[in-house]
C-alpha positions in Angstrom: -0.6 18.7 0.0 -3.6 16.6 -1.2 -6.5 16.6 1.2 -8.9 13.7 1.3 -12.3 14.8 2.4 -14.3 12.5 4.7 -17.8 11.5 3.6 -20.7 13.5 4.9 -22.1 10.6 7.0 -18.8 9.9 8.7 -19.1 10.4 12.4 -16.3 10.5 14.9 -16.8 8.0 17.8 -14.8 8.3 21.0 -14.3 4.9 22.7 -13.5 5.1 26.4 -11.4 2.2 27.5 -11.2 1.1 31.2 -7.9 -0.6 31.7 -7.9 -3.0 34.7 -4.6 -4.6 35.9 -5.5 -8.2 36.5 -1.9 -9.5 37.1 0.1 -11.8 34.9 -0.5 -15.5 34.9 2.2 -17.7 36.3 5.0 -18.1 33.8 3.8 -15.2 31.6 5.9 -12.1 31.4 3.9 -8.9 30.9 4.8 -6.6 27.9 5.7 -3.1 28.9 5.5 -0.1 26.5 8.6 2.0 26.1 8.1 5.3 27.9 7.7 8.5 26.0 10.9 10.5 25.7 11.4 13.3 28.1 12.1 15.7 25.3 12.5 15.6 21.5 14.8 18.7 21.7 18.2 17.0 21.2 16.9 14.9 18.2 15.1 17.9 16.7 18.2 20.1 17.0 20.2 17.6 15.1 17.7 17.0 12.3 16.4 20.5 11.7 19.4 21.6 9.5 18.7 18.7 7.2 15.2 19.8 6.3 14.6 22.6 3.8 11.8 24.8 2.6 11.0 24.6 -1.1 9.3 27.5 -2.9 8.2 27.3 -6.6 6.9 29.8 -9.1 4.8 29.1 -12.1 3.5 31.3 -14.9 -0.2 30.8 -15.8 -1.7 32.1 -19.0 -4.8 34.2 -18.2 -8.1 32.9 -19.8 -9.3 34.8 -22.8 -11.3 37.9 -22.0 -13.9 39.8 -23.9 -12.4 42.6 -26.0 -13.0 46.2 -25.0 -16.0 47.5 -27.1 -15.4 50.3 -29.5 -16.7 53.5 -27.7 -16.5 57.2 -28.7 -13.5 59.0 -27.2 -14.4 60.5 -23.8 -17.4 58.3 -23.4 -18.5 57.9 -19.7 -18.8 54.2 -20.3 -15.1 53.9 -21.1 -13.9 53.9 -17.4 -16.7 51.4 -16.5 -15.6 48.8 -19.1 -11.9 49.3 -18.1 -12.7 48.6 -14.5 -14.8 45.6 -15.4 -12.6 44.0 -18.0 -9.3 45.0 -16.5 -6.6 47.2 -18.0 -4.6 44.4 -19.5 -6.6 41.4 -20.7 -4.8 38.1 -21.3 -1.9 39.1 -18.9 -0.1 36.0 -17.6 -0.2 35.5 -13.8 2.6 34.3 -11.6 1.7 31.9 -8.8 3.9 30.5 -6.0 3.6 27.4 -3.8 5.5 26.1 -0.8 6.6 22.7 0.3 9.3 20.9 2.2 12.2 18.5 1.5 15.2 17.0 3.1 18.9 16.7 2.1 20.1 13.1 1.5 23.7 14.0 0.4 26.1 16.7 1.5 26.7 17.5 -2.2 23.2 18.9 -2.4 20.7 16.2 -3.4 17.2 16.9 -2.0 14.1 14.7 -1.9 10.6 16.1 -2.0 7.2 15.3 -3.4 6.6 15.5 -7.2 3.4 17.5 -6.6 5.5 20.2 -4.8 7.5 21.0 -7.8 5.3 19.9 -10.7 4.9 22.4 -13.6 7.1 24.9 -11.8 9.2 27.4 -13.8 11.6 28.2 -10.9 12.5 26.3 -7.7 14.2 27.9 -4.7 15.5 25.9 -1.7 15.8 27.7 1.7 18.2 26.2 4.2 17.8 26.3 8.0 20.3 29.2 8.2 18.3 31.3 5.7 20.5 30.6 2.7 18.5 30.4 -0.5 19.8 28.3 -3.4 18.3 27.7 -6.9 17.5 24.1 -7.5 17.1 22.0 -10.6 15.1 18.8 -11.1 17.2 15.7 -11.5 14.2 13.4 -11.9 10.7 12.9 -10.8 8.2 10.0 -10.6 4.5 10.6 -10.9 3.4 7.1 -9.8 5.0 7.4 -6.3 4.8 11.2 -6.1 8.6 11.6 -5.6 11.1 14.1 -7.0 14.9 14.5 -6.6 16.4 18.0 -6.7 20.0 19.3 -6.8 21.4 22.5 -5.4 25.0 23.7 -5.5 26.6 24.9 -2.3 30.1 26.2 -1.5 30.3 24.0 1.5 29.0 20.5 2.3 25.4 20.5 3.5 24.0 18.6 6.6 22.3 15.5 5.4 20.1 12.8 6.8 19.6 9.2 5.7 16.9 6.7 4.9 16.0 4.1 7.6 14.3 0.8 7.3 10.6 1.6 7.2 9.7 -2.1 7.4 10.9 -2.1 11.0 8.5 0.8 12.0 5.8 -0.6 14.2 2.4 0.7 14.9 2.7 2.7 18.1 6.4 3.7 17.6 7.2 7.4 18.2 7.9 9.6 15.2 8.5 13.3 14.5 7.7 15.2 11.4 9.6 18.3 10.3 8.4 20.7 7.6 7.2 24.2 6.7 3.4 24.2 7.2 1.6 27.1 5.6 5.0 28.7 5.0 5.4 29.9 8.6 8.8 28.3 8.9 10.5 25.1 10.1 8.1 23.3 12.5 8.6 20.1 14.5 5.6 17.9 15.5 5.5 14.5 17.2 3.2 11.5 17.2 3.2 7.8 16.6 2.9 5.4 13.7 -0.9 4.9 13.6 -1.1 2.3 10.9 0.9 0.6 8.1 0.2 -0.4 4.5 -2.5 2.2 3.9 -4.1 2.4 0.5 -5.6 5.9 -0.2 -5.9 5.4 -4.0 -3.2 7.9 -4.7 -1.3 5.6 -7.1 -0.6 2.0 -8.2 2.0 1.4 -5.4 0.1 2.8 -2.4 1.7 1.5 0.8 1.5 4.5 3.1 2.5 4.9 6.7 -0.3 6.6 8.7 0.7 8.9 11.5 -1.0 11.2 14.0 2.0 13.6 14.1 0.3 16.9 12.9 1.2 17.7 9.3 -0.5 20.3 7.2 -0.3 22.0 3.8 3.4 22.9 3.2 4.6 19.7 5.0 4.5 17.9 1.7 7.9 16.4 0.9 9.1 16.7 4.4 10.6 13.8 6.4 9.0 11.6 9.0 11.8 10.5 11.4 12.0 7.6 13.9 13.7 8.0 17.2 17.1 7.0 15.7 16.9 10.1 13.5 16.4 8.1 10.3 13.9 9.0 7.7 11.2 6.3 7.6 8.7 8.2 5.5 8.0 11.2 3.3 4.9 13.2 4.4 2.6 13.4 1.4 -1.1 13.7 2.2 -3.6 14.2 4.9 -7.2 13.1 5.4 -9.2 16.1 6.6 -12.8 17.4 6.4 -11.5 21.0 7.0 -8.2 21.2 5.2 -6.2 21.2 8.4 -4.6 18.4 10.4 -7.0 16.1 12.3 -4.3 13.6 13.2 -4.5 11.5 10.0 -1.5 11.9 7.8 0.2 9.7 5.3 3.9 9.2 4.5 5.5 7.3 1.6 7.6 4.5 3.3 11.4 5.0 3.1 12.0 1.6 1.6 9.8 2.4 -1.4 11.3 5.9 -1.7 14.9 4.7 -1.4 14.7 2.6 -4.6 12.9 5.2 -6.6 15.2 8.0 -5.5 18.3 5.9 -6.4 16.9 5.4 -9.9 16.1 9.1 -10.3 19.6 9.9 -9.3 21.1 7.4 -11.7 18.8 7.6 -14.7 16.5 10.6 -14.2 13.5 8.3 -14.3 12.2 5.3 -12.3 12.8 2.0 -14.0 10.3 -0.6 -12.8 9.9 -4.3 -13.4 7.0 -5.7 -15.4 5.6 -9.2 -16.1 2.6 -8.5 -18.2 -0.4 -9.4 -16.1 -3.6 -7.7 -14.9 -4.5 -8.8 -11.4 -7.5 -8.4 -9.0 -8.3 -9.2 -5.4 -9.9 -12.5 -4.5 -13.4 -12.1 -3.0 -15.1 -14.9 -1.1 -17.3 -15.5 -4.1 -14.4 -15.8 -6.5 -12.5 -18.1 -4.1 -15.6 -20.3 -3.9 -16.0 -20.2 -7.7 -12.4 -21.2 -8.3 -12.3 -23.7 -5.5 -9.5 -21.8 -3.7 -8.7 -22.7 -0.1 -7.8 -19.1 0.7 -8.5 -15.5 -0.4 -4.8 -14.5 0.0 -2.8 -13.9 -3.1 -3.2 -12.0 -6.4 -5.6 -13.4 -9.0 -4.5 -13.1 -12.6 -7.4 -11.8 -14.7 -5.5 -11.2 -17.9 -2.1 -12.1 -19.4 -0.5 -9.8 -21.9 0.1 -11.6 -25.2 3.9 -12.1 -25.7 4.7 -10.7 -22.3 6.9 -12.3 -19.6 4.0 -14.0 -17.9 2.7 -15.5 -21.1 6.2 -16.8 -21.9 6.4 -18.3 -18.5 3.2 -20.2 -18.9 0.9 -18.2 -16.6 -2.8 -18.2 -17.5 -6.0 -16.5 -16.5 -7.2 -17.8 -13.1 -3.8 -18.5 -11.7 -3.5 -17.3 -8.1 0.0 -15.8 -7.4 1.1 -16.6 -3.8 4.9 -15.9 -4.1 7.3 -14.0 -6.2 11.1 -14.1 -6.0 10.9 -15.8 -2.6 8.6 -13.1 -1.2 5.1 -13.9 0.0 2.3 -12.2 -1.9 -0.6 -11.6 0.5 -2.9 -9.7 -1.8 -3.2 -8.0 -5.2 -1.7 -4.7 -3.9 1.6 -6.4 -2.9 2.5 -8.0 -6.2 2.9 -4.8 -8.3 5.2 -3.4 -5.6 7.3 -6.5 -5.5 7.6 -6.8 -9.2 8.4 -3.1 -9.6 11.3 -3.4 -7.2 12.7 -6.5 -8.9 15.8 -5.8 -11.1 15.0 -5.7 -14.8 16.3 -8.8 -16.6 16.3 -11.0 -13.5 14.8 -14.5 -13.7 12.9 -15.4 -10.6 10.5 -18.0 -9.3 6.8 -17.4 -9.2 4.5 -19.6 -7.1 0.9 -20.0 -8.3 -2.1 -22.0 -7.3 -3.8 -23.4 -10.5 -6.9 -25.5 -10.1 -6.0 -26.5 -6.6 -2.4 -27.4 -7.4 0.7 -25.5 -6.4 3.1 -24.8 -9.3 6.4 -23.0 -9.4 7.3 -21.3 -12.7 10.3 -19.3 -13.9 9.7 -15.8 -15.2 12.1 -13.1 -16.5 11.2 -9.5 -15.4 11.2 -6.9 -18.1 11.1 -3.1 -18.0 7.7 -1.4 -17.5 6.8 0.7 -20.5 3.9 3.0 -21.2 0.5 1.4 -20.8 -0.9 0.0 -24.1 -4.0 1.7 -25.4 -7.3 -0.1 -25.5 -8.4 -1.2 -28.9 -10.6 1.3 -30.6 -14.2 0.2 -31.0 -15.4 -0.9 -34.4 -17.4 1.8 -36.1 -20.9 0.6 -37.1 -24.3 2.3 -37.2 -26.2 2.0 -34.0 -29.1 -0.4 -34.1 -31.4 -2.3 -31.7 -29.7 -5.3 -30.0 -31.4 -8.5 -31.1 -31.4 -12.1 -30.0 -31.7 -11.2 -26.3 -32.3 -13.8 -23.5 -32.8 -13.6 -19.8 -30.9 -15.2 -16.9 -33.6 -14.8 -14.3 -31.8 -16.0 -11.2 -29.0 -13.5 -11.7 -31.1 -10.6 -13.1 -29.2 -10.5 -16.4 -30.4 -9.7 -19.9 -28.0 -11.0 -22.5 -27.6 -10.4 -26.2 -25.4 -11.7 -29.1 -22.2 -9.7 -29.6 -23.0 -8.7 -33.1 -22.4 -5.4 -35.0 -25.4 -3.5 -33.5 -24.3 -4.5 -30.0 -20.7 -3.5 -30.6 -21.9 -0.2 -32.0 -24.3 0.5 -29.1 -21.9 -0.3 -26.3 -18.7 0.6 -28.1 -17.1 -2.8 -27.8 -13.9 -3.4 -29.7 -13.9 -5.9 -32.6 -11.3 -8.1 -30.9 -13.5 -8.7 -27.9 -15.4 -12.0 -28.0 -18.2 -13.3 -25.7 -21.8 -12.4 -24.8 -23.1 -8.9 -24.3 -24.9 -7.8 -21.1 -27.7 -5.6 -22.4 -29.5 -5.0 -19.1 -29.2 -5.6 -15.3 -32.1 -5.8 -12.9 -31.9 -3.5 -9.9 -31.4 -5.4 -6.7 -30.2 -8.6 -8.5 -27.1 -10.6 -7.8 -25.6 -9.1 -10.9 -26.4 -5.5 -9.7 -24.8 -6.2 -6.3 -21.5 -7.0 -8.1 -21.7 -3.9 -10.3 -22.3 -5.8 -13.5 -23.7 -3.3 -16.1 -25.0 -3.1 -19.6 -22.1 -3.1 -22.1 -20.0 -5.7 -20.1 -19.1 -8.8 -22.1 -19.2 -12.2 -20.5 -16.1 -14.1 -21.8 -16.2 -17.3 -19.7 -18.5 -19.0 -17.3 -17.0 -21.6 -15.0 -13.7 -21.5 -16.9 -15.4 -22.2 -20.3 -15.7 -19.8 -23.2 -19.2 -18.6 -24.1 -20.3 -17.2 -27.5 -24.1 -17.0 -27.3 -26.6 -16.2 -24.6 -27.7 -19.8 -24.6 -24.1 -20.8 -23.7 -24.3 -18.6 -20.6 -27.7 -20.0 -19.6 -26.6 -23.6 -20.0 -23.4 -23.0 -18.0 -25.3 -21.3 -15.2 -28.0 -24.0 -15.1 -25.3 -26.7 -15.0 -23.5 -25.0 -12.1 -26.9 -24.7 -10.2 -27.7 -28.4 -10.8 -24.2 -29.4 -9.6 -25.0 -27.7 -6.3 -22.6 -24.8 -6.8 -23.5 -21.6 -4.9 -21.5 -19.3 -7.1 -21.2 -18.9 -10.9 -17.7 -17.6 -11.8 -17.6 -15.3 -14.8 -14.8 -13.7 -16.6 -15.9 -10.2 -17.7 -14.5 -7.9 -20.3 -15.2 -4.2 -19.4 -13.7 -1.5 -21.6 -11.0 -3.9 -22.8 -10.0 -5.1 -19.3 -10.7 -8.6 -17.9 -11.8 -9.3 -14.4 -13.4 -12.2 -12.6 -16.8 -11.9 -10.9 -18.5 -14.4 -8.6 -22.3 -14.2 -8.8 -24.4 -16.0 -6.2 -26.9 -18.5 -7.5 -30.4 -18.4 -6.0 
């Protein structure tokens, strides 16, 4: 199970809350929490047979070792070198790992994490009654860390079902079942601590956080609600020690259900794609674009010939709705698009230059990511024709052959090269760095350092507090709002 170490300066603070009953105002009905269950025994007894232990084995090639030196027969050094180098150099090693899973179909389909079975040569599933069955991989998905296995049993297996994770509320009781550290089936209880957590594990992060103790070996095991439905798949913990500190993360069932269904049908996950690169809307970007809100997903780049380009979407559009679903931020849009059926034509709501527009877009299948253009090869040389934008702390240069060679900028990229950034400047605060390319300022294309200077000066004279720039970094576009002094 992946462990996310806390930063060294992170300190735990205990907040003591004094709760005083003041009484309800006239006409106001006080809200009462549901009491804790007297026992989880009946629920656990029903669910334990649906959870399995998963053990895997993998053969690793030993690293090359120094060959035994040629020594005279009977030399006293011969035993020394044998003990030091080992009797059989380059001997493969067999390693094993443990995880958990749960049965979703009596015919033997089992869900677990991809990292539990990744690169394994052999997978064995152990049932609650001790029965061991070999398993084969039906499909797996790296992006969501999910895998679907299949075992063959002479009799139907006890199975559980996915619940509706969207109905799980912060504070609801949950129980986790798994095989921590390989000690055997273990039941722990807690609550839903938070929703929609992003732990930078993948592009579709939407984790349920729980304080139900989960540890190494719980990976792939289910997180149940009080109705006995799976609302999450336990996948990671945040811990400074490697053990449970009450911060665990589970893949929500509604995300897993779609992926597992596709793994069962196709062996792979088929996701929707519209051909855009998006970014969050910071307060500076919202001010630079004149947006009334920071909610939504900002389009930084549109793939040429892709669905978004065909629909008429452009850089700077703010996506606020997709297929009738509200898009609160840049993390939500990829998940909504990925779950949309391929080939379906849907409505997409955007805010463009202060006006709401609704466009029609046809979702296509997500393919492998395109590779960034290779930089043009040219002999390195000093960058010439540099100029300074003092109020932002930027030094700019023409995007000529020497600049492209020095900063490895592809031939297709057009704009003005950033050659230096002053420490403590507005540009440094926004992580602008040498080698970035300024493509636009205030929505207008720039080709020379003077173009950038003129656009920034014009924004300052117009009373604007932010200069909005479109930046190309390593072939990817993004908007940055730089404060004007």
